[in-house]
C-alpha positions in Angstrom: 16.6 1.1 -10.4 12.9 2.2 -10.6 10.4 -0.4 -11.6 9.5 1.3 -14.9 13.1 0.8 -16.0 12.8 -2.8 -15.1 9.6 -3.1 -17.3 11.6 -1.5 -20.2 14.4 -4.1 -19.7 11.8 -6.9 -19.8 10.2 -5.6 -23.0 13.6 -5.2 -24.7 14.8 -8.6 -23.5 17.9 -7.1 -21.9 17.5 -8.6 -18.4 20.7 -8.9 -16.3 21.9 -11.7 -14.0 20.8 -10.5 -10.5 17.8 -8.6 -9.1 16.0 -7.8 -5.9 12.3 -7.0 -6.2 10.9 -5.5 -3.1 8.6 -2.7 -1.7 5.0 -2.3 -0.6 3.3 -2.4 -4.1 2.7 -6.2 -4.3 0.4 -6.1 -7.4 3.0 -4.4 -9.7 5.8 -6.5 -8.3 3.9 -9.7 -9.1 3.2 -8.4 -12.6 6.9 -7.7 -13.1 7.8 -11.2 -12.1 5.1 -12.7 -14.4 6.5 -10.7 -17.3 10.0 -11.8 -16.5 8.9 -15.5 -16.5 7.1 -15.1 -19.8 10.0 -13.3 -21.5 12.9 -15.3 -20.2 11.7 -18.9 -20.0 10.0 -20.6 -23.0 6.8 -22.3 -21.9 7.8 -25.6 -23.5 10.8 -26.0 -21.1 9.6 -23.9 -18.2 9.5 -26.8 -15.7 13.2 -27.4 -16.4 14.4 -23.8 -16.5 12.4 -22.1 -13.8 12.8 -22.8 -10.1 11.3 -21.1 -7.1 13.0 -21.4 -3.7 11.4 -20.7 -0.3 13.9 -18.1 1.1 12.8 -18.7 4.7 14.2 -22.3 4.5 16.7 -22.4 1.7 20.5 -22.3 2.3 23.3 -20.6 0.4 24.2 -23.9 -1.1 20.7 -24.4 -2.4 20.7 -21.1 -4.2 24.2 -21.6 -5.6 23.4 -25.1 -6.8 20.2 -23.9 -8.5 22.1 -20.9 -10.1 24.9 -23.1 -11.4 22.6 -25.6 -13.1 22.8 -25.0 -16.9 19.5 -24.3 -18.8 18.0 -27.0 -20.9 17.4 -26.2 -24.5 17.3 -22.5 -23.8 19.7 -19.5 -23.3 18.8 -18.6 -19.8 17.6 -20.2 -16.5 15.5 -18.3 -14.0 15.9 -18.9 -10.2 13.5 -17.0 -7.9 14.2 -16.9 -4.1 11.1 -15.7 -2.3 11.3 -13.9 1.0 15.0 -14.7 1.8 15.5 -14.4 5.5 18.8 -12.6 5.0 17.0 -9.6 3.5 14.6 -9.2 6.5 14.7 -9.7 10.2 16.0 -13.3 10.0 19.6 -14.4 9.6 21.3 -17.2 7.8 24.7 -18.6 9.0 26.0 -18.9 5.4 25.2 -15.3 4.3 28.9 -14.6 3.8 29.2 -17.5 1.3 26.2 -16.3 -0.6 27.5 -12.8 -0.7 30.7 -14.0 -2.3 28.8 -16.0 -4.9 26.7 -13.1 -6.0 29.9 -11.6 -7.5 30.1 -14.4 -10.1 26.7 -15.5 -11.2 26.9 -17.3 -14.6 25.5 -15.4 -17.7 23.1 -18.3 -18.2 21.3 -17.6 -15.0 18.9 -14.8 -13.9 18.7 -14.9 -10.1 15.9 -12.9 -8.6 15.3 -12.3 -4.9 11.6 -11.6 -4.5 10.7 -10.0 -1.1 7.2 -9.4 0.2 7.2 -5.9 1.5 10.5 -3.9 1.8 13.9 -5.5 2.3 16.3 -4.3 5.0 18.8 -2.0 3.3 21.3 -2.6 6.0 21.7 -6.3 5.4 24.8 -7.8 3.9 22.9 -9.5 1.0 21.0 -6.3 0.1 24.3 -4.4 -0.2 25.8 -7.2 -2.3 22.8 -7.2 -4.7 23.1 -3.4 -5.0 26.8 -3.7 -5.9 26.6 -6.6 -8.3 23.0 -6.4 -9.6 19.9 -4.3 -9.4 17.6 -3.5 -6.4 14.1 -2.6 -7.7 11.8 -1.0 -5.2 8.0 -1.1 -6.0 6.6 1.9 -4.3 2.9 2.9 -4.1 1.8 5.1 -7.1 1.5 8.8 -6.4 -1.9 10.2 -6.7 -1.8 11.4 -10.3 -0.4 8.1 -11.5 -2.9 6.2 -9.4 -5.8 8.1 -11.1 -4.4 7.3 -14.5 -3.9 3.6 -13.7 -7.4 3.3 -12.3 -9.0 5.0 -15.2 -7.2 2.6 -17.6 -8.6 -0.4 -15.6 -12.1 0.9 -16.2 -11.3 1.5 -19.9 -10.1 -2.1 -20.2 -13.7 -3.0 -19.4 -15.1 -0.4 -21.7 -16.4 1.7 -18.8 -16.2 5.4 -18.3 -16.3 7.3 -15.0 -16.3 11.0 -14.2 -13.2 12.6 -12.6 -15.1 13.4 -9.4 -16.5 9.9 -9.1 -13.1 8.4 -9.9 -11.6 10.4 -7.0 -14.4 9.2 -4.8 -13.9 5.6 -5.9 -10.1 5.7 -5.1 -10.9 7.3 -1.7 -13.2 4.4 -1.0 -10.8 1.7 -2.1 -7.4 3.1 -0.9 -4.2 2.8 -3.0 -3.7 -0.9 -3.1 -3.7 -1.8 -6.8 -4.9 -5.4 -6.2 -7.9 -4.0 -4.2 -8.6 -1.4 -6.9 -8.5 -4.1 -9.7 -10.9 -6.3 -7.9 -13.4 -3.4 -7.2 -13.2 -2.3 -10.8 -14.0 -5.8 -12.0 -16.9 -5.9 -9.5 -18.4 -2.6 -10.8 -17.8 -3.5 -14.4 -19.7 -6.8 -14.0 -22.5 -5.1 -12.0 -23.0 -2.4 -14.6 -23.5 -4.9 -17.5 -23.9 -3.1 -20.8 -24.2 0.3 -19.3 -21.1 2.3 -20.2 -20.9 4.6 -17.1 -19.9 3.8 -13.6 -22.1 5.9 -11.2 -21.7 7.1 -7.6 -24.7 5.0 -6.7 -23.0 1.8 -7.9 -19.8 2.7 -6.0 -21.8 3.2 -2.8 -23.7 -0.1 -3.3 -20.8 -2.4 -4.2 -17.4 -1.1 -3.1 -16.0 -2.2 0.2 -14.9 1.0 1.9 -11.3 1.4 3.0 -10.4 1.9 6.6 -9.6 5.6 5.9 -13.0 6.1 4.3 -14.7 4.5 7.3 -12.8 7.0 9.5 -14.4 9.8 7.5 -17.8 8.4 8.4 -16.7 8.1 12.0 -15.6 11.8 12.1 -18.9 12.8 10.5 -20.8 11.0 13.2 -18.6 12.6 16.0 -19.2 16.1 14.4 -23.0 15.4 14.5 -22.6 14.0 18.1 -24.1 10.7 16.9 -22.5 8.5 19.5 -24.2 5.3 18.3 -23.2 5.8 14.7 -19.6 6.6 15.7 -19.5 3.4 17.7 -20.9 1.4 14.8 -18.1 2.7 12.5 -15.5 1.6 15.1 -17.2 -1.8 15.3 -17.0 -2.1 11.5 -13.3 -1.3 11.5 -12.7 -4.0 14.2 -14.7 -6.5 12.2 -12.6 -5.7 9.1 -9.5 -6.8 11.1 -8.2 -3.4 12.1 -6.4 -3.3 15.5 -7.4 -0.9 18.2 -4.1 0.9 17.9 -4.5 1.0 14.1 -7.9 2.7 14.6 -6.5 5.2 17.0 -3.7 6.0 14.5 -6.3 6.5 11.7 -8.4 8.8 13.8 -5.4 10.8 15.0 -4.2 11.1 11.4 -7.6 12.5 10.2 -7.7 14.9 13.1 -4.2 16.2 12.2 -5.4 16.7 8.5 -8.4 18.6 9.8 -6.2 20.7 12.0 -3.8 21.5 9.2 -6.8 22.4 6.9 -8.2 24.7 9.5 -4.9 26.4 10.1 -4.3 27.0 6.3 -7.9 28.1 5.9 -7.5 30.7 8.6 -4.2 31.8 7.0 -6.2 32.6 3.8 -5.2 29.7 1.6 -7.7 28.4 -1.0 -8.8 24.7 -1.1 -6.7 24.0 -4.1 -3.6 25.6 -2.5 -4.2 23.5 0.6 -4.6 20.3 -1.5 -1.3 21.1 -3.2 0.5 21.7 0.0 -0.8 18.5 1.7 -0.1 16.3 -1.3 3.6 17.0 -0.8 5.9 15.2 1.6 5.9 14.6 4.5 2.1 14.6 4.3 1.2 12.7 1.1 -2.5 13.3 1.7 -5.0 12.3 -1.0 -6.8 15.4 -2.4 -10.2 13.9 -1.4 -8.9 13.5 2.1 -8.0 17.2 2.1 -11.4 18.2 0.8 -13.1 16.0 3.3 -10.8 17.3 6.1 -11.7 20.9 5.2 -15.4 20.1 5.3 -15.2 18.2 8.6 -12.9 20.8 10.2 -15.7 23.3 10.0 -17.7 21.3 12.5 -15.0 21.7 15.2 -13.0 24.5 16.8 -9.2 24.3 16.8 -9.4 23.6 20.5 -11.8 20.7 19.9 -9.4 19.2 17.3 -6.5 19.5 19.7 -8.6 17.9 22.4 -9.4 15.0 20.2 -5.7 14.5 19.3 -4.8 14.6 23.0 -7.5 12.0 23.8 -6.1 9.7 21.2 -2.7 9.9 22.8 -4.1 9.5 26.3 -6.1 6.4 25.2 -3.1 4.9 23.5 -1.0 5.4 26.6 -3.8 4.1 28.9 -4.1 0.9 26.9 -0.4 0.2 26.5 0.3 0.9 30.2 -2.5 -1.6 31.2 -4.6 1.0 32.9 -7.6 0.3 30.6 -8.7 -2.5 28.3 -8.3 -1.8 24.6 -11.9 -2.0 23.5 -13.2 -0.1 26.5 -10.6 2.6 25.9 -11.7 3.0 22.3 -15.3 3.3 23.3 -14.6 5.9 26.0 -12.7 7.9 23.4 -15.8 8.0 21.2 -18.0 9.0 24.1 -15.6 11.8 25.2 -15.3 13.2 21.6 -19.1 13.1 21.2 -19.7 14.8 24.5 -17.4 17.7 23.7 -19.4 20.9 23.1 -20.2 21.8 19.5 -18.2 24.5 17.7 -19.9 27.8 17.8 
């Protein structure tokens, strides 16, 4: 079941007995759970008819006992098991007992397994929920839906933003809805009574995503500004990004630039390249494509392949213990900045 169908069930009051909520989009998943609680459990008896269990510590007997308890002065009882170990890398000795129970949950109970991140589809309990209930995966919004969702967040605050600046804002924030919501609220508060959100306000207030910082890093490398490139790397490290994460981000942008360059040389227009790279397996944000096209013009194809190879060599050197991680990253920056300019 997709999560939009779940929201429809919630609105209609037709919730079933057994669900698994999982996937990478935490904000929408939390919103779904909040709506289920509001719809299913009257506030006056919520303390008696709503129970949360820590799935990392709970047993099958705990879940069964909670599910078998009759609701008090209400039609339904809600039991939520958060981060059940039997749906991830952990394992419970009594999973077989729980699996058997999931076949016969009473009509008076709604049992929800709520997993942070994605559940393991190979696990026994996942398969049992799929058979006897509903597994609902909360995936990241695709780009067009993300744009619509973000614009609506601004409209909730009576703010308008141009399409170009909206794309720029999303590129700054990334695709995490919780981050977007927080940044929208920050901008709305800052703008006060002014109706428009401007590019200047975005630059002043929005905390840039790691991907956006990599754009700035590539710009610095293209201009052979070694000091600026190293500062961008320092910023990523201060934000909590790992050295290997930074290497992956740099390599990904170099690949996008290489693809843009190849399509450009084949005669494709920018809009055609955006359309191609928005599809799987790439799933590249249109602004990333536009930026990649601009940045690729500062490099030859040979230089882009050189940069990718240096990322791989640095990754191998660090993992094999031949060089310390921070030093390896700094040497990568120096090598990329020393490479001769594109003619």
